[in-house]
ZARO-496447 format. One record per atom (N, C-alpha, C, O): residue in one letter; x, y, z. Coordinates in pm, whole numbers, padded with zeros to 5 digits, always signed. Layout:
N
AXYZ/...
//
This chain:
243
M+00791+01522+01998/M+00762+01438+01881/M+00786+01289+01907/M+00702+01208+01866/P+00897+01247+01972/P+00916+01105+01998/P+00801+01043+02075/P+00770+00926+02055/D+00734+01123+02164/D+00623+01068+02241/D+00505+01030+02153/D+00419+00953+02195/L+00501+01083+02031/L+00390+01055+01941/L+00415+00932+01857/L+00321+00879+01797/V+00538+00884+01850/V+00572+00776+01759/V+00496+00649+01790/V+00435+00590+01702/Q+00499+00606+01919/Q+00434+00480+01955/Q+00285+00483+01927/Q+00235+00390+01864/P+00208+00587+01973/P+00066+00589+01941/P+00037+00588+01792/P-00058+00523+01747/L+00117+00660+01714/L+00096+00664+01570/L+00120+00528+01508/L+00047+00486+01418/R+00222+00457+01556/R+00250+00325+01503/R+00139+00227+01541/R+00103+00139+01463/R+00085+00243+01661/R-00026+00155+01701/R-00147+00180+01611/R-00216+00087+01571/Q-00172+00309+01581/Q-00283+00340+01491/Q-00258+00279+01353/Q-00351+00231+01289/L-00133+00282+01309/L-00098+00225+01180/L-00125+00075+01180/L-00180+00021+01083/L-00086+00006+01287/L-00110-00137+01295/L-00259-00168+01293/L-00303-00263+01227/R-00336-00088+01364/R-00481-00112+01363/R-00537-00090+01223/R-00622-00166+01177/L-00488+00014+01155/L-00532+00040+01018/L-00493-00074+00927/L-00572-00117+00843/A-00371-00124+00943/A-00326-00236+00861/A-00414-00357+00885/A-00453-00426+00790/G-00447-00383+01011/G-00534-00496+01040/G-00670-00480+00978/G-00728-00577+00929/A-00722-00359+00980/A-00854-00335+00921/A-00853-00353+00771/A-00949-00402+00712/L-00743-00312+00708/L-00734-00322+00563/L-00703-00464+00519/L-00748-00507+00413/L-00627-00537+00599/L-00582-00669+00558/L-00683-00778+00591/L-00683-00883+00526/C-00766-00758+00689/C-00851-00866+00738/C-00996-00821+00748/C-01023-00702+00766/S-01086-00913+00738/S-01227-00881+00755/S-01252-00851+00903/S-01179-00900+00989/P-01355-00770+00933/P-01385-00738+01074/P-01409-00861+01159/P-01376-00862+01277/M-01466-00965+01100/M-01496-01086+01177/M-01369-01158+01222/M-01370-01231+01320/L-01258-01135+01148/L-01135-01205+01179/L-01038-01119+01256/L-00935-01168+01303/A-01067-00991+01271/A-00972-00900+01334/A-00944-00944+01477/A-01033-00990+01549/R-00820-00928+01517/R-00777-00959+01652/R-00809-01103+01691/R-00878-01128+01790/A-00759-01195+01612/A-00785-01336+01636/A-00710-01383+01760/A-00659-01301+01837/A-00702-01513+01779/A-00652-01571+01904/A-00505-01540+01932/A-00456-01571+02040/D-00435-01481+01834/D-00293-01457+01853/D-00264-01361+01968/D-00152-01357+02017/G-00363-01283+02012/G-00341-01190+02122/G-00317-01260+02254/G-00273-01197+02349/G-00347-01391+02262/G-00332-01463+02387/G-00217-01559+02388/G-00230-01669+02442/L-00105-01524+02329/L+00012-01612+02325/L+00066-01637+02465/L+00071-01546+02548/A+00105-01761+02489/A+00161-01796+02619/A+00294-01726+02642/A+00362-01684+02548/R+00329-01715+02769/R+00451-01641+02805/R+00575-01703+02742/R+00662-01631+02692/D+00585-01837+02743/D+00705-01899+02687/D+00714-01879+02536/D+00823-01872+02481/V+00598-01868+02470/V+00597-01842+02326/V+00644-01699+02300/V+00726-01676+02210/R+00594-01604+02376/R+00635-01464+02360/R+00785-01449+02387/R+00855-01379+02314/Q+00833-01515+02490/Q+00976-01506+02522/Q+01060-01563+02409/Q+01166-01509+02377/R+01014-01672+02348/R+01090-01730+02237/R+01088-01636+02116/R+01189-01625+02046/I+00977-01569+02092/I+00969-01474+01982/I+01071-01362+02002/I+01146-01328+01911/L+01073-01305+02122/L+01164-01194+02150/L+01309-01239+02141/L+01394-01167+02089/A+01338-01359+02193/A+01475-01410+02188/A+01518-01434+02044/A+01633-01409+02008/T+01426-01481+01961/T+01458-01506+01821/T+01489-01378+01747/T+01582-01372+01666/L+01412-01275+01775/L+01434-01146+01709/L+01564-01080+01755/L+01622-01000+01682/D+01609-01114+01875/D+01735-01058+01926/D+01856-01139+01880/D+01969-01091+01886/A+01834-01260+01834/A+01944-01348+01793/A+01990-01314+01651/A+01916-01249+01577/P+02110-01358+01613/P+02156-01337+01475/P+02064-01407+01375/P+02004-01510+01407/L+02054-01351+01257/L+01973-01411+01151/L+02029-01547+01113/L+02150-01560+01096/P+01945-01650+01100/P+01996-01780+01057/P+02067-01769+00922/P+02023-01695+00834/K+02174-01841+00907/K+02251-01836+00783/K+02201-01936+00679/K+02236-01929+00561/V+02117-02030+00725/V+02064-02134+00636/V+01912-02131+00640/V+01853-02131+00748/L+01850-02129+00525/L+01706-02138+00515/L+01674-02287+00505/L+01700-02350+00403/N+01616-02343+00613/N+01598-02487+00620/N+01457-02530+00577/N+01376-02447+00536/V+01430-02660+00587/V+01301-02714+00544/V+01183-02653+00620/V+01085-02614+00556/P+01188-02641+00755/P+01077-02576+00826/P+01056-02430+00783/P+00943-02385+00769/H+01166-02357+00761/H+01152-02219+00714/H+01077-02215+00581/H+00985-02135+00563/L+01117-02301+00488/L+01054-02302+00356/L+00907-02341+00366/L+00823-02284+00296/A+00875-02436+00453/A+00736-02477+00471/A+00650-02361+00519/A+00535-02347+00478/L+00706-02278+00605/L+00633-02161+00654/L+00623-02053+00548/L+00517-01993+00531/I+00730-02028+00476/I+00728-01927+00370/I+00623-01961+00265/I+00556-01873+00213/R+00610-02090+00234/R+00510-02133+00136/R+00368-02095+00179/R+00279-02080+00096/R+00348-02078+00309/R+00216-02045+00361/R+00200-01897+00392/R+00094-01855+00438/F+00302-01818+00367/F+00295-01677+00401/F+00176-01609+00333/F+00144-01636+00217/N+00113-01523+00409/N-00003-01445+00364/N+00042-01301+00344/N+00058-01226+00440/I+00063-01264+00219/I+00116-01131+00188/I+00002-01029+00188/I-00104-01052+00130/G+00027-00917+00254/G-00070-00808+00257/G-00013-00682+00196/G+00092-00685+00132/W-00084-00572+00217/W-00045-00443+00158/W-00037-00340+00269/W-00137-00311+00334/S+00082-00285+00291/S+00100-00182+00393/S+00029-00053+00350/S+00041-00012+00234/P-00044+00012+00442/P-00112+00137+00408/P-00023+00261+00418/P-00071+00373+00401/V+00106+00243+00444/V+00197+00356+00463/V+00227+00425+00328/V+00262+00359+00231/E+00212+00557+00325/E+00247+00638+00208/E+00188+00580+00079/E+00066+00572+00065/S+00274+00538-00015/S+00228+00486-00143/S+00185+00341-00135/S+00134+00285-00232/G+00206+00279-00019/G+00172+00139-00002/G+00282+00048-00052/G+00362+00087-00137/A+00286-00073+00002/A+00390-00169-00037/A+00355-00305+00021/A+00278-00314+00117/P+00410-00413-00036/P+00384-00547+00019/P+00441-00560+00160/P+00540-00496+00195/M+00376-00644+00239/M+00422-00674+00373/M+00376-00815+00407/M+00283-00868+00345/L+00440-00875+00505/L+00391-01000+00560/L+00281-00964+00659/L+00306-00895+00758/N+00160-01010+00632/N+00043-00972+00709/N+00069-00990+00859/N+00090-01103+00904/P+00068-00881+00938/P+00098-00893+01081/P-00016-00952+01162/P+00005-00998+01275/E-00135-00951+01107/E-00251-01006+01177/E-00258-01158+01160/E-00277-01232+01256/H-00243-01202+01036/H-00251-01344+01003/H-00139-01379+00904/H-00165-01396+00785/P-00016-01390+00952/P+00097-01415+00859/P+00089-01547+00785/P+00155-01564+00682/L+00009-01641+00836/L-00005-01771+00769/L-00147-01792+00717/L-00187-01904+00688/G-00222-01685+00705/G-00360-01695+00660/G-00457-01699+00775/G-00417-01694+00892/N-00584-01708+00743/N-00689-01706+00845/N-00677-01826+00939/N-00651-01938+00897/G-00698-01799+01066/G-00690-01904+01166/G-00590-01869+01274/G-00534-01760+01275/D-00568-01961+01365/D-00473-01943+01474/D-00332-01961+01419/D-00294-02071+01379/T-00257-01853+01418/T-00124-01854+01355/T-00033-01959+01417/T+00038-02029+01345/L-00034-01969+01548/L+00056-02063+01614/L+00020-02207+01577/L+00109-02289+01554/Q-00109-02237+01571/Q-00151-02371+01531/Q-00110-02399+01385/Q-00066-02508+01352/L-00126-02300+01300/L-00088-02315+01160/L+00063-02334+01147/L+00109-02411+01062/A+00140-02265+01231/A+00285-02280+01228/A+00326-02420+01271/A+00416-02480+01212/M+00261-02472+01375/M+00293-02608+01420/M+00258-02711+01313/M+00330-02808+01294/Q+00147-02688+01243/Q+00111-02777+01132/Q+00216-02771+01021/Q+00253-02874+00965/A+00264-02651+00992/A+00359-02634+00882/A+00490-02707+00910/A+00550-02764+00819/I+00535-02704+01035/I+00663-02770+01067/I+00643-02911+01120/I+00738-02977+01160/A+00516-02956+01121/A+00483-03093+01165/A+00535-03122+01305/A+00601-03223+01328/G+00505-03032+01398/G+00548-03050+01536/G+00447-02991+01632/G+00358-02915+01592/K+00460-03025+01759/K+00367-02978+01861/K+00433-02886+01962/K+00373-02850+02064/D+00558-02847+01934/D+00631-02758+02024/D+00596-02614+01986/D+00648-02562+01888/A+00508-02550+02064/A+00460-02416+02029/A+00572-02311+02028/A+00580-02234+01932/P+00661-02304+02131/P+00769-02206+02125/P+00860-02226+02004/P+00904-02129+01942/L+00889-02353+01970/L+00973-02379+01853/L+00904-02334+01725/L+00968-02278+01636/A+00774-02359+01715/A+00700-02316+01597/A+00704-02164+01583/A+00720-02111+01473/A+00688-02094+01697/A+00696-01947+01695/A+00835-01901+01653/A+00849-01805+01577/Q+00937-01969+01703/Q+01074-01936+01665/Q+01095-01952+01515/Q+01149-01863+01449/R+01053-02066+01461/R+01071-02090+01318/R+00993-01989+01234/R+01039-01946+01129/L+00875-01951+01282/L+00796-01852+01209/L+00867-01718+01205/L+00873-01654+01100/M+00922-01676+01318/M+00994-01549+01322/M+01120-01554+01236/M+01154-01457+01169/E+01188-01667+01239/E+01307-01682+01154/E+01269-01674+01007/E+01335-01607+00928/A+01161-01742+00970/A+01117-01739+00830/A+01076-01598+00790/A+01104-01555+00677/A+01012-01524+00881/A+00973-01386+00851/A+01096-01300+00827/A+01099-01220+00733/L+01198-01316+00911/L+01321-01240+00893/L+01395-01279+00765/L+01466-01198+00707/L+01377-01403+00723/L+01444-01452+00602/L+01370-01415+00475/L+01424-01430+00366/L+01246-01366+00487/L+01167-01336+00367/L+01237-01243+00269/L+01241-01276+00150/P+01291-01128+00312/P+01360-01043+00214/P+01476-01115+00145/P+01506-01088+00029/H+01542-01206+00216/H+01654-01281+00159/H+01602-01389+00063/H+01665-01418-00039/F+01488-01448+00098/F+01428-01550+00011/F+01402-01494-00129/F+01420-01564-00228/V+01361-01369-00135/V+01334-01307-00266/V+01460-01305-00352/V+01452-01315-00474/Q+01576-01293-00288/Q+01702-01292-00362/Q+01755-01433-00384/Q+01832-01456-00477/M+01716-01527-00300/M+01772-01662-00303/M+01693-01757-00394/M+01742-01865-00429/A+01572-01718-00431/A+01484-01806-00508/A+01456-01747-00645/A+01489-01631-00672/D+01396-01827-00730/D+01365-01781-00865/D+01236-01847-00913/D+01200-01955-00868/L+01169-01780-01005/L+01044-01829-01061/L+01033-01780-01204/L+01056-01663-01232/K+00997-01869-01293/K+00983-01832-01433/K+00857-01747-01453/K+00755-01772-01390/P+00864-01647-01539/P+00744-01571-01572/P+00636-01664-01628/P+00666-01763-01696/G+00513-01632-01599/G+00402-01714-01646/G+00277-01687-01566/G+00276-01597-01482/S+00172-01763-01590/S+00045-01748-01519/S+00039-01846-01402/S+00064-01965-01418/Y+00006-01793-01284/Y+00002-01873-01163/Y-00128-01845-01086/Y-00181-01734-01090/A-00176-01947-01017/A-00294-01929-00934/A-00261-01839-00817/A-00159-01856-00749/N-00348-01742-00793/N-00337-01654-00677/N-00474-01648-00613/N-00557-01563-00646/G-00497-01740-00521/G-00632-01757-00468/G-00721-01816-00575/G-00691-01921-00631/K-00831-01748-00602/K-00926-01797-00703/K-00904-01734-00840/K-00981-01758-00933/T-00798-01654-00852/T-00770-01588-00979/T-00633-01629-01032/T-00553-01689-00961/L-00608-01596-01156/L-00477-01617-01216/L-00401-01486-01217/L-00458-01380-01244/F-00273-01494-01188/F-00187-01375-01195/F-00075-01402-01294/F-00009-01506-01288/T-00055-01308-01384/T+00052-01322-01482/T+00177-01255-01430/T+00187-01133-01426/L+00272-01336-01389/L+00400-01288-01337/L+00494-01261-01454/L+00515-01348-01539/T+00550-01141-01459/T+00640-01103-01568/T+00782-01083-01516/T+00806-01079-01396/A+00874-01072-01609/A+01013-01044-01573/A+01023-00910-01500/A+01109-00892-01414/R+00936-00817-01534/R+00937-00687-01466/R+00900-00703-01319/R+00963-00643-01232/H+00800-00783-01292/H+00763-00807-01152/H+00881-00864-01073/H+00909-00821-00962/L+00949-00960-01132/L+01062-01023-01064/L+01174-00923-01037/L+01233-00923-00929/T+01202-00838-01134/T+01304-00735-01115/T+01266-00642-01001/T+01351-00607-00918/L+01141-00603-00996/L+01097-00509-00892/L+01097-00574-00754/L+01133-00508-00656/L+01059-00701-00745/L+01061-00768-00615/L+01202-00768-00557/L+01220-00752-00437/R+01301-00785-00643/R+01439-00790-00595/R+01496-00652-00569/R+01602-00638-00508/Q+01427-00550-00614/Q+01472-00412-00595/Q+01411-00350-00469/Q+01460-00247-00422/Q+01308-00410-00415/Q+01234-00347-00308/Q+01314-00334-00179/Q+01401-00416-00148/S+01283-00228-00105/S+01353-00194+00019/S+01271-00242+00138/S+01163-00188+00166/W+01322-00342+00209/W+01252-00396+00325/W+01294-00320+00450/W+01410-00282+00465/M+01199-00300+00540/M+01223-00226+00663/M+01236-00320+00782/M+01168-00422+00789/S+01323-00285+00874/S+01333-00359+00999/S+01226-00309+01095/S+01165-00205+01071/L+01202-00384+01204/L+01106-00339+01304/L+01146-00205+01363/L+01061-00121+01392/E+01276-00185+01381/E+01324-00059+01436/E+01287+00058+01346/E+01253+00166+01393/M+01294+00035+01215/M+01260+00141+01120/M+01111+00172+01124/M+01070+00284+01093/L+01030+00073+01162/L+00886+00096+01171/L+00850+00173+01297/L+00737+00222+01310/G+00944+00184+01391/G+00922+00267+01508/G+00859+00198+01626/G+00821+00264+01723/M+00845+00065+01620/M+00789-00010+01732/M+00873-00132+01760/M+00929-00192+01668/G+00883-00168+01888/G+00953-00289+01924/G+00862-00410+01914/G+00741-00397+01903/A+00923-00528+01919/A+00846-00652+01908/A+00743-00663+02020/A+00633-00714+01999/E+00778-00614+02140/E+00683-00621+02253/E+00557-00543+02222/E+00447-00583+02260/D+00572-00430+02151/D+00456-00348+02117/D+00365-00420+02018/D+00243-00417+02029/Y+00428-00485+01920/Y+00349-00563+01825/Y+00268-00670+01899/Y+00147-00683+01879/L+00336-00746+01984/L+00271-00855+02055/L+00162-00803+02149/L+00057-00865+02163/A+00189-00690+02212/A+00090-00632+02303/A-00037-00591+02229/A-00146-00594+02285/E-00022-00554+02102/E-00137-00515+02022/E-00204-00634+01955/E-00303-00618+01883/G-00150-00755+01977/G-00209-00873+01917/G-00162-00901+01776/G-00229-00973+01702/Y-00046-00844+01738/Y+00009-00864+01605/Y+00142-00939+01613/Y+00208-00939+01716/W+00179-01001+01505/W+00309-01066+01493/W+00408-00965+01435/W+00373-00891+01343/P+00531-00961+01486/P+00633-00868+01434/P+00681-00916+01296/P+00765-01005+01287/T+00628-00858+01192/T+00657-00904+01056/T+00718-00792+00972/T+00694-00675+00999/P+00796-00828+00872/P+00863-00727+00789/P+00770-00664+00686/P+00667-00722+00649/S+00808-00547+00640/S+00732-00474+00538/S+00827-00402+00445/S+00934-00358+00487/V+00789-00390+00319/V+00861-00303+00227/V+00828-00159+00265/V+00716-00130+00308/D+00924-00071+00250/D+00907+00071+00283/D+00806+00135+00188/D+00833+00149+00068/G+00691+00174+00240/G+00588+00233+00155/G+00623+00373+00107/G+00565+00420+00009/K+00716+00440+00173/K+00755+00574+00132/K+00863+00570+00024/K+00859+00647-00071/R+00959+00480+00041/R+01067+00465-00057/R+01081+00316-00091/R+01176+00251-00049/P+00985+00261-00167/P+00981+00116-00186/P+01093+00057-00271/P+01113-00065-00270/Y+01166+00142-00343/Y+01268+00086-00433/Y+01406+00148-00414/Y+01492+00136-00501/G+01428+00214-00302/G+01560+00272-00281/G+01554+00399-00201/G+01509+00399-00086/N+01597+00510-00260/N+01611+00635-00187/N+01510+00742-00225/N+01502+00845-00160/F+01433+00718-00331/F+01345+00823-00384/F+01202+00806-00334/F+01148+00696-00335/T+01141+00918-00289/T+00998+00916-00264/T+00923+00915-00397/T+00809+00868-00404/N+00986+00967-00502/N+00930+00958-00637/N+00968+00820-00692/N+01053+00808-00780/Y+00903+00718-00638/Y+00946+00581-00665/Y+00934+00537-00811/Y+01010+00449-00852/P+00841+00593-00893/P+00839+00550-01033/P+00971+00573-01107/P+01004+00500-01201/V+01047+00674-01064/V+01178+00698-01127/V+01271+00581-01102/V+01337+00533-01194/E+01277+00534-00976/E+01364+00420-00946/E+01314+00293-01011/E+01393+00206-01048/M+01184+00280-01025/M+01130+00165-01096/M+01176+00168-01243/M+01220+00067-01297/A+01165+00285-01304/A+01206+00299-01444/A+01355+00268-01460/A+01396+00203-01556/Q+01436+00315-01366/Q+01579+00288-01372/Q+01606+00139-01360/Q+01688+00084-01434/A+01537+00073-01268/A+01557-00072-01249/A+01515-00151-01371/A+01573-00255-01402/L+01413-00101-01442/L+01358-00174-01557/L+01418-00128-01690/L+01381-00181-01796/G+01509-00032-01685/G+01572+00016-01808/G+01479+00098-01895/G+01491+00097-02018/L+01386+00170-01832/L+01290+00253-01906/L+01335+00399-01904/L+01416+00437-01819/P+01284+00482-01997/P+01333+00621-02010/P+01310+00706-01885/P+01201+00708-01828/V+01414+00775-01845/V+01409+00871-01736/V+01470+01001-01788/V+01575+01000-01851/R+01404+01111-01760/R+01453+01239-01809/R+01494+01329-01693/R+01439+01320-01584/R+01592+01416-01718/R+01634+01512-01616/R+01566+01644-01644/R+01573+01696-01755/Q+01500+01699-01544/Q+01426+01823-01560/Q+01518+01944-01538/Q+01634+01930-01501/A+01463+02061-01562/A+01543+02185-01553/A+01603+02206-01415/A+01711+02262-01402/D+01534+02161-01312/D+01585+02179-01175/D+01682+02069-01134/D+01730+02067-01021/G+01711+01978-01226/G+01806+01872-01198/G+01744+01743-01148/G+01813+01641-01141/S+01617+01745-01115/S+01551+01625-01066/S+01517+01531-01181/S+01509+01573-01297/L+01498+01404-01148/L+01465+01304-01248/L+01314+01281-01251/L+01246+01293-01149/A+01263+01249-01369/A+01120+01227-01383/A+01094+01131-01499/A+01181+01106-01582/V+00973+01080-01502/V+00927+00999-01615/V+00803+01068-01672/V+00745+01155-01607/T+00763+01029-01791/T+00645+01089-01852/T+00520+01053-01770/T+00518+00950-01703/P+00417+01135-01776/P+00293+01102-01702/P+00237+00966-01739/P+00189+00893-01653/A+00243+00931-01868/A+00190+00801-01910/A+00269+00686-01848/A+00211+00588-01801/L+00401+00699-01848/L+00485+00595-01790/L+00467+00591-01639/L+00468+00483-01579/E+00451+00706-01578/E+00431+00710-01433/E+00306+00633-01394/E+00307+00555-01298/A+00197+00653-01468/A+00073+00582-01440/A+00091+00431-01459/A+00039+00352-01381/E+00166+00393-01562/E+00192+00251-01587/E+00274+00190-01474/E+00247+00077-01431/L+00372+00264-01425/L+00458+00212-01320/L+00386+00207-01185/L+00409+00116-01105/E+00299+00303-01160/E+00221+00299-01036/E+00130+00176-01034/E+00115+00112-00930/A+00071+00144-01147/A-00013+00024-01156/A+00072-00102-01136/A+00028-00198-01071/L+00192-00100-01192/L+00282-00214-01178/L+00325-00231-01032/L+00336-00343-00981/H+00347-00119-00965/H+00383-00123-00823/H+00274-00190-00742/H+00303-00271-00654/E+00149-00157-00770/E+00038-00215-00695/E+00026-00365-00719/E-00033-00436-00637/Q+00081-00414-00829/Q+00076-00556-00860/Q+00182-00636-00784/Q+00180-00759-00785/T+00275-00567-00717/T+00383-00640-00651/T+00333-00719-00529/T+00401-00812-00485/M+00218-00684-00474/M+00162-00765-00366/M+00127-00904-00418/M+00166-01005-00360/A+00052-00908-00529/A+00016-01037-00589/A+00140-01110-00639/A+00150-01232-00628/A+00235-01034-00693/A+00359-01096-00744/A+00436-01164-00632/A+00487-01274-00649/L+00444-01097-00516/L+00515-01156-00403/L+00440-01276-00348/L+00501-01375-00308/Q+00307-01268-00346/Q+00229-01382-00297/Q+00254-01506-00384/Q+00275-01615-00332/V+00252-01487-00513/V+00280-01599-00605/V+00423-01648-00587/V+00449-01768-00589/F+00515-01554-00568/F+00656-01589-00556/F+00681-01677-00434/F+00750-01778-00444/V+00626-01640-00318/V+00654-01719-00198/V+00592-01858-00208/V+00643-01953-00148/R+00483-01871-00282/R+00417-02001-00295/R+00488-02092-00396/R+00487-02214-00381/Q+00549-02032-00499/Q+00593-02112-00612/Q+00743-02112-00640/Q+00793-02205-00702/A+00815-02011-00595/A+00955-01996-00634/A+01042-02109-00578/A+01021-02155-00466/G+01137-02152-00658/G+01232-02255-00615/G+01363-02194-00571/G+01410-02097-00630/L+01422-02251-00468/L+01548-02199-00416/L+01664-02226-00512/L+01680-02337-00563/R+01744-02122-00536/R+01869-02138-00610/R+01982-02172-00514/R+02079-02239-00550/R+01967-02125-00391/R+02061-02157-00283/R+01983-02145-00153/R+01878-02082-00149/N+02036-02206-00046/N+01965-02198+00082/N+02046-02127+00190/N+02010-02131+00308/T+02154-02063+00149/T+02236-01988+00245/T+02222-01838+00219/T+02215-01793+00104/V+02218-01763+00328/V+02204-01617+00318/V+02336-01555+00274/V+02346-01434+00260/
//
């Protein structure tokens, strides 16, 4: 079984790329990263998490391109194909930090990616209507509660090392757990209801459940967390800058 993990994860990455990006943009120039850039990425991922979210980190987070993981029930993720949107990621990262040092830009991008789950806890945004691309998204208090409840996965939990991501032409980026997006339950609407203070009932077998109508409402709300996170990274203000 362990021998199957790597191929399955590679297939998952390819599927994610197909779902997140148009065919014309798939496998962009990021597959040809220079050796010193790759080495800096790997060194950054092996180093301790920065304790301070600085100005370059915030500039990169503001440009984050949030996607949707195809794993299980699905969940928000930092797009591994184009984490800063369409185009050459490294060039976009250098623009964001206003510098021409490519390894440093890659380092800051990886640091910002690792800080993303913490940013959700460190920043705040008032409910309201916000631009999300060419549409408006209505961010509610429920969305904010759910964003802070979500379970983020490490690269190790995804079953692939950073070298594998880079070899496939992807950036090693974090994702919410699509199987258990809000804690320990695969029946995630129950944990959503608990987080939101909505009715949960105990069934005869001892398991927890919500009504079918509420389950459908919560599943729809879960699917909205991609747009909610996209708006959040673009607009939320920091309450503190330390992890």
